[in-house]
N, CA, C and O atoms as a printed pandas DataFrame, in Angstrom:
     atom_number atom_name residue_name chain_id  residue_number  x_coord  y_coord  z_coord
0              1         N          UNK        A               1   -9.359  -34.438  -29.565
1              2        CA          UNK        A               1   -8.176  -33.692  -29.074
2              3         C          UNK        A               1   -8.473  -32.995  -27.601
3              4         O          UNK        A               1   -9.515  -32.372  -27.401
4              5         N          UNK        A               2   -7.571  -33.145  -26.709
5              6        CA          UNK        A               2   -7.718  -32.709  -25.456
6              7         C          UNK        A               2   -7.611  -31.203  -25.306
7              8         O          UNK        A               2   -6.694  -30.608  -25.872
8              9         N          UNK        A               3   -8.366  -30.663  -24.685
9             10        CA          UNK        A               3   -8.369  -29.183  -24.417
10            11         C          UNK        A               3   -7.171  -28.932  -23.569
11            12         O          UNK        A               3   -6.616  -29.774  -22.863
12            13         N          UNK        A               4   -6.803  -27.572  -23.728
13            14        CA          UNK        A               4   -5.576  -27.078  -22.768
14            15         C          UNK        A               4   -6.025  -26.723  -21.542
15            16         O          UNK        A               4   -7.148  -26.219  -21.525
16            17         N          UNK        A               5   -5.379  -26.864  -20.368
17            18        CA          UNK        A               5   -5.829  -26.400  -19.175
18            19         C          UNK        A               5   -5.751  -24.828  -19.083
19            20         O          UNK        A               5   -4.880  -24.193  -19.677
20            21         N          UNK        A               6   -6.616  -24.306  -18.383
21            22        CA          UNK        A               6   -6.682  -22.881  -18.318
22            23         C          UNK        A               6   -5.326  -22.449  -17.608
23            24         O          UNK        A               6   -4.782  -23.176  -16.777
24            25         N          UNK        A               7   -4.854  -21.297  -17.968
25            26        CA          UNK        A               7   -3.814  -20.465  -17.411
26            27         C          UNK        A               7   -4.468  -19.469  -16.512
27            28         O          UNK        A               7   -5.232  -18.645  -17.014
28            29         N          UNK        A               8   -4.198  -19.472  -15.017
29            30        CA          UNK        A               8   -4.740  -18.434  -14.147
30            31         C          UNK        A               8   -3.717  -17.401  -13.899
31            32         O          UNK        A               8   -2.578  -17.727  -13.562
32            33         N          UNK        A               9   -4.051  -16.235  -14.042
33            34        CA          UNK        A               9   -3.158  -15.105  -13.783
34            35         C          UNK        A               9   -3.867  -14.069  -12.869
35            36         O          UNK        A               9   -4.886  -13.491  -13.247
36            37         N          UNK        A              10   -3.383  -13.883  -11.836
37            38        CA          UNK        A              10   -4.012  -12.903  -10.823
38            39         C          UNK        A              10   -3.436  -11.492  -10.895
39            40         O          UNK        A              10   -2.229  -11.256  -10.841
40            41         N          UNK        A              11   -4.395  -10.571  -11.022
41            42        CA          UNK        A              11   -4.028   -9.274  -11.173
42            43         C          UNK        A              11   -4.277   -8.598   -9.817
43            44         O          UNK        A              11   -5.359   -8.580   -9.231
44            45         N          UNK        A              12   -3.262   -8.110   -9.448
45            46        CA          UNK        A              12   -3.164   -7.602   -7.935
46            47         C          UNK        A              12   -3.720   -6.097   -7.882
47            48         O          UNK        A              12   -3.549   -5.251   -8.760
48            49         N          UNK        A              13   -4.411   -5.935   -6.689
49            50        CA          UNK        A              13   -4.901   -4.389   -6.469
50            51         C          UNK        A              13   -3.997   -3.733   -5.429
51            52         O          UNK        A              13   -3.421   -4.411   -4.579
52            53         N          UNK        A              14   -3.875   -2.373   -5.506
53            54        CA          UNK        A              14   -4.495   -1.585   -6.510
54            55         C          UNK        A              14   -3.845   -1.427   -7.864
55            56         O          UNK        A              14   -2.615   -1.409   -7.863
56            57         N          UNK        A              15   -4.386   -1.326   -8.854
57            58        CA          UNK        A              15   -3.844   -1.227  -10.136
58            59         C          UNK        A              15   -3.865    0.226  -10.708
59            60         O          UNK        A              15   -4.911    0.873  -10.771
60            61         N          UNK        A              16   -2.719    0.681  -11.101
61            62        CA          UNK        A              16   -2.526    2.036  -11.480
62            63         C          UNK        A              16   -2.279    1.953  -13.119
63            64         O          UNK        A              16   -1.938    0.893  -13.645
64            65         N          UNK        A              17   -2.474    3.131  -13.850
65            66        CA          UNK        A              17   -2.281    3.136  -15.199
66            67         C          UNK        A              17   -0.550    2.856  -15.672
67            68         O          UNK        A              17   -0.148    2.373  -16.730
68            69         N          UNK        A              18    0.196    3.305  -14.585
69            70        CA          UNK        A              18    1.591    3.058  -14.752
70            71         C          UNK        A              18    1.936    1.561  -14.707
71            72         O          UNK        A              18    3.018    1.182  -15.155
72            73         N          UNK        A              19    1.130    0.774  -14.227
73            74        CA          UNK        A              19    1.272   -0.582  -14.005
74            75         C          UNK        A              19    0.938   -1.572  -15.285
75            76         O          UNK        A              19    1.238   -2.761  -15.392
76            77         N          UNK        A              20    0.277   -0.790  -16.164
77            78        CA          UNK        A              20   -0.308   -1.672  -17.259
78            79         C          UNK        A              20    0.728   -2.145  -18.305
79            80         O          UNK        A              20    0.558   -3.274  -18.766
80            81         N          UNK        A              21    1.801   -1.402  -18.743
81            82        CA          UNK        A              21    2.772   -2.173  -19.463
82            83         C          UNK        A              21    3.413   -3.380  -18.819
83            84         O          UNK        A              21    3.563   -4.413  -19.472
84            85         N          UNK        A              22    3.781   -3.288  -17.605
85            86        CA          UNK        A              22    4.450   -4.435  -16.922
86            87         C          UNK        A              22    3.570   -5.533  -16.921
87            88         O          UNK        A              22    3.995   -6.664  -17.157
88            89         N          UNK        A              23    2.077   -5.253  -16.614
89            90        CA          UNK        A              23    1.113   -6.369  -16.520
90            91         C          UNK        A              23    1.000   -7.101  -17.832
91            92         O          UNK        A              23    0.996   -8.330  -17.903
92            93         N          UNK        A              24    0.907   -6.292  -18.866
93            94        CA          UNK        A              24    0.750   -6.740  -20.239
94            95         C          UNK        A              24    1.982   -7.513  -20.497
95            96         O          UNK        A              24    1.802   -8.650  -20.933
96            97         N          UNK        A              25    3.219   -7.114  -20.310
97            98        CA          UNK        A              25    4.445   -8.005  -20.585
98            99         C          UNK        A              25    4.454   -9.354  -19.821
99           100         O          UNK        A              25    4.747  -10.394  -20.410
100          101         N          UNK        A              26    4.140   -9.330  -18.545
101          102        CA          UNK        A              26    4.008  -10.404  -17.731
102          103         C          UNK        A              26    2.987  -11.409  -18.330
103          104         O          UNK        A              26    3.240  -12.608  -18.444
104          105         N          UNK        A              27    1.829  -10.841  -18.700
105          106        CA          UNK        A              27    0.816  -11.816  -19.164
106          107         C          UNK        A              27    1.127  -12.354  -20.660
107          108         O          UNK        A              27    0.843  -13.512  -20.965
108          109         N          UNK        A              28    1.666  -11.545  -21.490
109          110        CA          UNK        A              28    2.057  -12.032  -22.640
110          111         C          UNK        A              28    3.119  -13.052  -22.703
111          112         O          UNK        A              28    3.136  -13.937  -23.558
112          113         N          UNK        A              29    4.051  -12.901  -21.730
113          114        CA          UNK        A              29    5.124  -13.954  -21.650
114          115         C          UNK        A              29    4.325  -15.448  -21.230
115          116         O          UNK        A              29    4.535  -16.543  -21.754
116          117         N          UNK        A              30    3.492  -15.179  -20.283
117          118        CA          UNK        A              30    2.965  -16.438  -19.776
118          119         C          UNK        A              30    1.947  -17.076  -20.906
119          120         O          UNK        A              30    1.773  -18.284  -21.066
120          121         N          UNK        A              31    1.376  -16.133  -21.579
121          122        CA          UNK        A              31    0.487  -16.667  -22.776
122          123         C          UNK        A              31    1.417  -17.440  -23.828
123          124         O          UNK        A              31    1.106  -18.529  -24.311
124          125         N          UNK        A              32    2.550  -16.771  -24.111
125          126        CA          UNK        A              32    3.533  -17.333  -25.147
126          127         C          UNK        A              32    4.012  -18.829  -24.708
127          128         O          UNK        A              32    4.318  -19.691  -25.532
128          129         N          UNK        A              33    4.032  -19.007  -23.373
129          130        CA          UNK        A              33    4.458  -20.258  -22.936
130          131         C          UNK        A              33    3.367  -21.303  -22.973
131          132         O          UNK        A              33    3.660  -22.482  -22.778
132          133         N          UNK        A              34    2.170  -20.943  -23.204
133          134        CA          UNK        A              34    0.832  -21.690  -23.069
134          135         C          UNK        A              34   -0.104  -21.342  -24.196
135          136         O          UNK        A              34   -1.329  -21.335  -24.077
136          137         N          UNK        A              35    0.534  -21.062  -25.264
137          138        CA          UNK        A              35   -0.458  -20.602  -26.462
138          139         C          UNK        A              35   -1.692  -21.665  -26.741
139          140         O          UNK        A              35   -1.694  -22.895  -26.695
140          141         N          UNK        A              36   -2.627  -20.822  -27.015
141          142        CA          UNK        A              36   -3.987  -21.695  -27.208
142          143         C          UNK        A              36   -4.744  -22.016  -26.054
143          144         O          UNK        A              36   -5.931  -22.319  -26.174
144          145         N          UNK        A              37   -4.154  -21.981  -24.888
145          146        CA          UNK        A              37   -5.016  -22.193  -23.710
146          147         C          UNK        A              37   -5.825  -21.027  -23.300
147          148         O          UNK        A              37   -5.501  -19.891  -23.644
148          149         N          UNK        A              38   -6.933  -21.283  -22.530
149          150        CA          UNK        A              38   -7.804  -20.260  -22.120
150          151         C          UNK        A              38   -6.954  -19.516  -20.960
151          152         O          UNK        A              38   -6.023  -20.079  -20.386
152          153         N          UNK        A              39   -7.353  -18.239  -20.684
153          154        CA          UNK        A              39   -6.728  -17.432  -19.675
154          155         C          UNK        A              39   -7.607  -16.974  -18.830
155          156         O          UNK        A              39   -8.479  -16.222  -19.265
156          157         N          UNK        A              40   -7.581  -17.318  -17.445
157          158        CA          UNK        A              40   -8.433  -16.922  -16.340
158          159         C          UNK        A              40   -7.603  -15.884  -15.676
159          160         O          UNK        A              40   -6.440  -16.031  -15.300
160          161         N          UNK        A              41   -8.430  -14.681  -15.563
161          162        CA          UNK        A              41   -7.910  -13.531  -14.781
162          163         C          UNK        A              41   -8.485  -13.480  -13.559
163          164         O          UNK        A              41   -9.666  -13.133  -13.537
164          165         N          UNK        A              42   -7.906  -13.759  -12.451
165          166        CA          UNK        A              42   -8.326  -13.535  -11.074
166          167         C          UNK        A              42   -8.329  -12.140  -10.630
167          168         O          UNK        A              42   -7.299  -11.539  -10.325
168          169         N          UNK        A              43   -9.565  -11.611  -10.598
169          170        CA          UNK        A              43   -9.665   -9.969  -10.184
170          171         C          UNK        A              43  -10.130   -9.855   -8.861
171          172         O          UNK        A              43  -10.687   -8.812   -8.519
172          173         N          UNK        A              44   -9.970  -10.836   -8.026
173          174        CA          UNK        A              44  -10.521  -10.607   -6.669
174          175         C          UNK        A              44  -10.049   -9.370   -5.980
175          176         O          UNK        A              44   -8.857   -9.088   -5.855
176          177         N          UNK        A              45  -11.023   -8.658   -5.548
177          178        CA          UNK        A              45  -10.744   -7.258   -4.916
178          179         C          UNK        A              45  -10.471   -6.091   -5.800
179          180         O          UNK        A              45  -10.256   -4.979   -5.318
180          181         N          UNK        A              46  -10.473   -6.325   -7.135
181          182        CA          UNK        A              46  -10.322   -5.266   -7.993
182          183         C          UNK        A              46  -11.480   -4.133   -8.042
183          184         O          UNK        A              46  -12.678   -4.408   -7.974
184          185         N          UNK        A              47  -11.063   -3.082   -8.145
185          186        CA          UNK        A              47  -12.202   -1.939   -8.100
186          187         C          UNK        A              47  -12.715   -1.895   -9.553
187          188         O          UNK        A              47  -12.094   -2.297  -10.536
188          189         N          UNK        A              48  -13.911   -1.361   -9.537
189          190        CA          UNK        A              48  -14.488   -1.156  -10.911
190          191         C          UNK        A              48  -14.241    0.130  -11.552
191          192         O          UNK        A              48  -15.055    1.027  -11.333
192          193         N          UNK        A              49  -13.148    0.376  -12.382
193          194        CA          UNK        A              49  -12.682    1.587  -12.751
194          195         C          UNK        A              49  -12.098    1.574  -14.122
195          196         O          UNK        A              49  -11.771    0.467  -14.552
196          197         N          UNK        A              50  -11.912    2.605  -14.876
197          198        CA          UNK        A              50  -11.262    2.652  -16.119
198          199         C          UNK        A              50  -10.059    1.943  -16.374
199          200         O          UNK        A              50   -9.859    1.265  -17.381
200          201         N          UNK        A              51   -9.127    2.144  -15.280
201          202        CA          UNK        A              51   -7.863    1.382  -15.328
202          203         C          UNK        A              51   -7.880   -0.117  -15.392
203          204         O          UNK        A              51   -7.111   -0.740  -16.124
204          205         N          UNK        A              52   -8.764   -0.684  -14.620
205          206        CA          UNK        A              52   -9.035   -2.229  -14.543
206          207         C          UNK        A              52   -9.638   -2.457  -16.077
207          208         O          UNK        A              52   -9.064   -3.330  -16.728
208          209         N          UNK        A              53  -10.497   -1.912  -16.574
209          210        CA          UNK        A              53  -11.086   -2.059  -17.916
210          211         C          UNK        A              53  -10.007   -1.972  -18.923
211          212         O          UNK        A              53   -9.867   -2.858  -19.766
212          213         N          UNK        A              54   -9.242   -0.938  -18.864
213          214        CA          UNK        A              54   -8.099   -0.845  -19.907
214          215         C          UNK        A              54   -7.176   -1.945  -19.764
215          216         O          UNK        A              54   -6.657   -2.394  -20.786
216          217         N          UNK        A              55   -6.896   -2.445  -18.629
217          218        CA          UNK        A              55   -6.003   -3.606  -18.446
218          219         C          UNK        A              55   -6.640   -4.856  -18.997
219          220         O          UNK        A              55   -6.001   -5.582  -19.759
220          221         N          UNK        A              56   -7.900   -5.137  -18.634
221          222        CA          UNK        A              56   -8.518   -6.254  -19.353
222          223         C          UNK        A              56   -8.679   -6.227  -20.823
223          224         O          UNK        A              56   -8.662   -7.244  -21.516
224          225         N          UNK        A              57   -8.846   -4.950  -21.303
225          226        CA          UNK        A              57   -8.684   -4.859  -22.723
226          227         C          UNK        A              57   -7.393   -5.176  -23.448
227          228         O          UNK        A              57   -7.369   -5.752  -24.536
228          229         N          UNK        A              58   -6.375   -4.790  -22.821
229          230        CA          UNK        A              58   -4.953   -5.025  -23.047
230          231         C          UNK        A              58   -4.759   -6.770  -23.171
231          232         O          UNK        A              58   -4.452   -7.416  -24.172
232          233         N          UNK        A              59   -4.997   -7.164  -22.053
233          234        CA          UNK        A              59   -5.056   -8.581  -21.908
234          235         C          UNK        A              59   -5.733   -9.357  -22.882
235          236         O          UNK        A              59   -5.218  -10.344  -23.407
236          237         N          UNK        A              60   -6.912   -8.927  -23.151
237          238        CA          UNK        A              60   -7.789   -9.617  -24.245
238          239         C          UNK        A              60   -6.971   -9.562  -25.598
239          240         O          UNK        A              60   -6.933  -10.575  -26.296
240          241         N          UNK        A              61   -6.338   -8.448  -25.974
241          242        CA          UNK        A              61   -5.711   -8.242  -27.097
242          243         C          UNK        A              61   -4.470   -9.240  -27.239
243          244         O          UNK        A              61   -4.262   -9.886  -28.267
244          245         N          UNK        A              62   -3.669   -9.296  -26.095
245          246        CA          UNK        A              62   -2.613  -10.122  -26.063
246          247         C          UNK        A              62   -3.116  -11.608  -26.124
247          248         O          UNK        A              62   -2.544  -12.403  -26.869
248          249         N          UNK        A              63   -4.149  -11.980  -25.370
249          250        CA          UNK        A              63   -4.805  -13.258  -25.614
250          251         C          UNK        A              63   -4.999  -13.618  -26.992
251          252         O          UNK        A              63   -4.546  -14.659  -27.467
252          253         N          UNK        A              64   -5.648  -12.797  -27.624
253          254        CA          UNK        A              64   -5.925  -13.092  -29.129
254          255         C          UNK        A              64   -4.708  -13.318  -29.956
255          256         O          UNK        A              64   -4.652  -14.120  -30.888
256          257         N          UNK        A              65   -3.852  -12.643  -29.596
257          258        CA          UNK        A              65   -2.477  -12.852  -30.337
258          259         C          UNK        A              65   -2.156  -14.180  -30.166
259          260         O          UNK        A              65   -1.873  -14.797  -31.193
260          261         N          UNK        A              66   -2.131  -14.821  -29.023
261          262        CA          UNK        A              66   -1.657  -16.117  -28.789
262          263         C          UNK        A              66   -2.842  -17.089  -28.863
263          264         O          UNK        A              66   -2.731  -18.182  -28.306
264          265         N          UNK        A              67   -3.880  -16.790  -29.463
265          266        CA          UNK        A              67   -4.937  -17.906  -29.794
266          267         C          UNK        A              67   -5.756  -18.299  -28.441
267          268         O          UNK        A              67   -6.214  -19.434  -28.314
268          269         N          UNK        A              68   -5.910  -17.344  -27.481
269          270        CA          UNK        A              68   -6.513  -17.700  -26.276
270          271         C          UNK        A              68   -7.723  -16.754  -26.027
271          272         O          UNK        A              68   -7.832  -15.684  -26.625
272          273         N          UNK        A              69   -8.502  -17.140  -25.242
273          274        CA          UNK        A              69   -9.551  -16.306  -24.544
274          275         C          UNK        A              69   -9.497  -16.091  -23.210
275          276         O          UNK        A              69   -9.052  -16.934  -22.431
276          277         N          UNK        A              70   -9.995  -14.822  -22.812
277          278        CA          UNK        A              70   -9.991  -14.298  -21.288
278          279         C          UNK        A              70  -11.208  -14.538  -20.737
279          280         O          UNK        A              70  -12.248  -14.324  -21.359
280          281         N          UNK        A              71  -11.179  -14.966  -19.616
281          282        CA          UNK        A              71  -12.300  -15.159  -18.671
282          283         C          UNK        A              71  -12.009  -14.552  -17.185
283          284         O          UNK        A              71  -10.868  -14.624  -16.732
284          285         N          UNK        A              72  -12.929  -14.028  -16.533
285          286        CA          UNK        A              72  -12.633  -13.480  -15.248
286          287         C          UNK        A              72  -13.148  -14.315  -14.182
287          288         O          UNK        A              72  -14.244  -14.870  -14.264
288          289         N          UNK        A              73  -12.366  -14.414  -13.170
289          290        CA          UNK        A              73  -12.742  -15.197  -11.898
290          291         C          UNK        A              73  -12.805  -14.094  -10.814
291          292         O          UNK        A              73  -12.026  -13.142  -10.769
292          293         N          UNK        A              74  -13.894  -14.343   -9.878
293          294        CA          UNK        A              74  -14.051  -13.455   -8.799
294          295         C          UNK        A              74  -14.418  -11.918   -9.057
295          296         O          UNK        A              74  -14.290  -11.071   -8.173
296          297         N          UNK        A              75  -14.860  -11.648  -10.273
297          298        CA          UNK        A              75  -15.248  -10.391  -10.504
298          299         C          UNK        A              75  -16.386   -9.915   -9.703
299          300         O          UNK        A              75  -17.393  -10.600   -9.524
300          301         N          UNK        A              76  -16.187   -8.521   -9.136
301          302        CA          UNK        A              76  -17.328   -8.012   -8.267
302          303         C          UNK        A              76  -18.435   -7.753   -9.230
303          304         O          UNK        A              76  -18.243   -7.693  -10.444
304          305         N          UNK        A              77  -19.750   -7.580   -8.588
305          306        CA          UNK        A              77  -20.916   -7.246   -9.440
306          307         C          UNK        A              77  -20.737   -5.993  -10.084
307          308         O          UNK        A              77  -21.387   -5.771  -11.105
308          309         N          UNK        A              78  -19.886   -5.072   -9.601
309          310        CA          UNK        A              78  -19.637   -3.706  -10.205
310          311         C          UNK        A              78  -18.763   -3.858  -11.281
311          312         O          UNK        A              78  -18.998   -3.202  -12.295
312          313         N          UNK        A              79  -17.741   -4.647  -11.245
313          314        CA          UNK        A              79  -16.826   -4.735  -12.281
314          315         C          UNK        A              79  -17.443   -5.413  -13.460
315          316         O          UNK        A              79  -17.294   -5.010  -14.614
316          317         N          UNK        A              80  -18.094   -6.390  -13.142
317          318        CA          UNK        A              80  -19.078   -7.173  -14.255
318          319         C          UNK        A              80  -19.793   -6.265  -14.984
319          320         O          UNK        A              80  -19.689   -6.140  -16.204
320          321         N          UNK        A              81  -20.689   -5.472  -14.107
321          322        CA          UNK        A              81  -21.351   -4.462  -14.766
322          323         C          UNK        A              81  -20.813   -3.353  -15.804
323          324         O          UNK        A              81  -21.368   -2.939  -16.822
324          325         N          UNK        A              82  -19.505   -2.976  -15.220
325          326        CA          UNK        A              82  -18.861   -2.023  -16.075
326          327         C          UNK        A              82  -18.242   -2.631  -17.320
327          328         O          UNK        A              82  -18.193   -1.977  -18.362
328          329         N          UNK        A              83  -17.766   -3.872  -17.237
329          330        CA          UNK        A              83  -17.378   -4.510  -18.449
330          331         C          UNK        A              83  -18.579   -4.629  -19.524
331          332         O          UNK        A              83  -18.425   -4.461  -20.733
332          333         N          UNK        A              84  -19.758   -4.933  -18.912
333          334        CA          UNK        A              84  -21.006   -5.081  -19.716
334          335         C          UNK        A              84  -21.287   -3.709  -20.388
335          336         O          UNK        A              84  -21.653   -3.597  -21.558
336          337         N          UNK        A              85  -21.064   -2.601  -19.471
337          338        CA          UNK        A              85  -21.536   -1.219  -19.928
338          339         C          UNK        A              85  -20.690   -0.773  -21.113
339          340         O          UNK        A              85  -21.140   -0.134  -22.064
340          341         N          UNK        A              86  -19.364   -1.185  -20.968
341          342        CA          UNK        A              86  -18.346   -0.875  -22.082
342          343         C          UNK        A              86  -18.620   -1.778  -23.223
343          344         O          UNK        A              86  -17.904   -1.598  -24.208
344          345         N          UNK        A              87  -19.496   -2.696  -23.287
345          346        CA          UNK        A              87  -19.669   -3.567  -24.473
346          347         C          UNK        A              87  -18.772   -4.758  -24.593
347          348         O          UNK        A              87  -18.714   -5.403  -25.640
348          349         N          UNK        A              88  -18.056   -5.059  -23.505
349          350        CA          UNK        A              88  -16.822   -6.095  -23.704
350          351         C          UNK        A              88  -17.313   -7.426  -23.186
351          352         O          UNK        A              88  -16.560   -8.400  -23.196
352          353         N          UNK        A              89  -18.617   -7.506  -22.708
353          354        CA          UNK        A              89  -18.878   -8.732  -22.061
354          355         C          UNK        A              89  -19.025  -10.007  -23.197
355          356         O          UNK        A              89  -19.193  -11.169  -22.826
356          357         N          UNK        A              90  -18.944   -9.646  -24.503
357          358        CA          UNK        A              90  -18.853  -10.718  -25.385
358          359         C          UNK        A              90  -17.599  -11.221  -25.551
359          360         O          UNK        A              90  -17.502  -12.345  -26.044
360          361         N          UNK        A              91  -16.402  -10.490  -25.174
361          362        CA          UNK        A              91  -15.083  -11.008  -25.237
362          363         C          UNK        A              91  -14.420  -11.187  -23.906
363          364         O          UNK        A              91  -13.413  -11.891  -23.832
364          365         N          UNK        A              92  -14.878  -10.644  -22.934
365          366        CA          UNK        A              92  -14.217  -10.684  -21.465
366          367         C          UNK        A              92  -15.539  -11.272  -20.611
367          368         O          UNK        A              92  -16.403  -10.521  -20.159
368          369         N          UNK        A              93  -15.557  -12.508  -20.483
369          370        CA          UNK        A              93  -16.651  -13.100  -19.663
370          371         C          UNK        A              93  -16.194  -13.812  -18.344
371          372         O          UNK        A              93  -15.074  -14.266  -18.110
372          373         N          UNK        A              94  -17.270  -13.815  -17.552
373          374        CA          UNK        A              94  -17.042  -14.634  -16.283
374          375         C          UNK        A              94  -16.563  -16.093  -16.583
375          376         O          UNK        A              94  -16.958  -16.677  -17.593
376          377         N          UNK        A              95  -15.650  -16.708  -15.633
377          378        CA          UNK        A              95  -15.196  -18.040  -15.799
378          379         C          UNK        A              95  -16.373  -18.875  -15.712
379          380         O          UNK        A              95  -17.227  -18.663  -14.852
380          381         N          UNK        A              96  -16.489  -20.033  -16.749
381          382        CA          UNK        A              96  -17.412  -20.952  -16.520
382          383         C          UNK        A              96  -16.703  -22.161  -15.979
383          384         O          UNK        A              96  -15.688  -22.676  -16.448
384          385         N          UNK        A              97  -17.497  -22.600  -14.751
385          386        CA          UNK        A              97  -16.739  -23.576  -14.032
386          387         C          UNK        A              97  -17.371  -24.912  -14.623
387          388         O          UNK        A              97  -18.565  -24.950  -14.921
388          389         N          UNK        A              98  -16.614  -25.893  -14.766
389          390        CA          UNK        A              98  -17.038  -27.278  -15.253
390          391         C          UNK        A              98  -17.561  -28.020  -14.114
391          392         O          UNK        A              98  -16.939  -27.969  -13.053
392          393         N          UNK        A              99  -18.565  -28.660  -14.203
393          394        CA          UNK        A              99  -19.127  -29.457  -13.098
394          395         C          UNK        A              99  -18.345  -30.566  -12.865
395          396         O          UNK        A              99  -17.793  -31.211  -13.757
396          397         N          UNK        A             100  -18.271  -30.855  -11.430
397          398        CA          UNK        A             100  -17.373  -31.934  -11.023
398          399         C          UNK        A             100  -17.725  -33.440  -11.378
399          400         O          UNK        A             100  -18.878  -33.862  -11.297
400          401         N          UNK        A             101  -16.839  -34.084  -11.706
401          402        CA          UNK        A             101  -17.159  -35.402  -12.380
402          403         C          UNK        A             101  -17.403  -36.399  -11.210
403          404         O          UNK        A             101  -17.688  -37.572  -11.448
């Protein structure tokens, strides 16, 4: 069985708490259109703060609902460390790039 291509979703900076419901709705709509596919969140330039971690947690919950997994693309070392510190690194992981054929 062929694997689904990853769905790439860009999260734009700056991200504020008031942005989270709209971001969640946008992502869940995209997930519903491509259920079962992995989701890659491009977090280029995102700060390492509680709002971003909250957003990633919400996205992970939405992804689980649609049978998807969340991976991070272009996470800063500080953001990766914060995700790890929060104990989320087993469900929100850096993207694993496939070797070129």
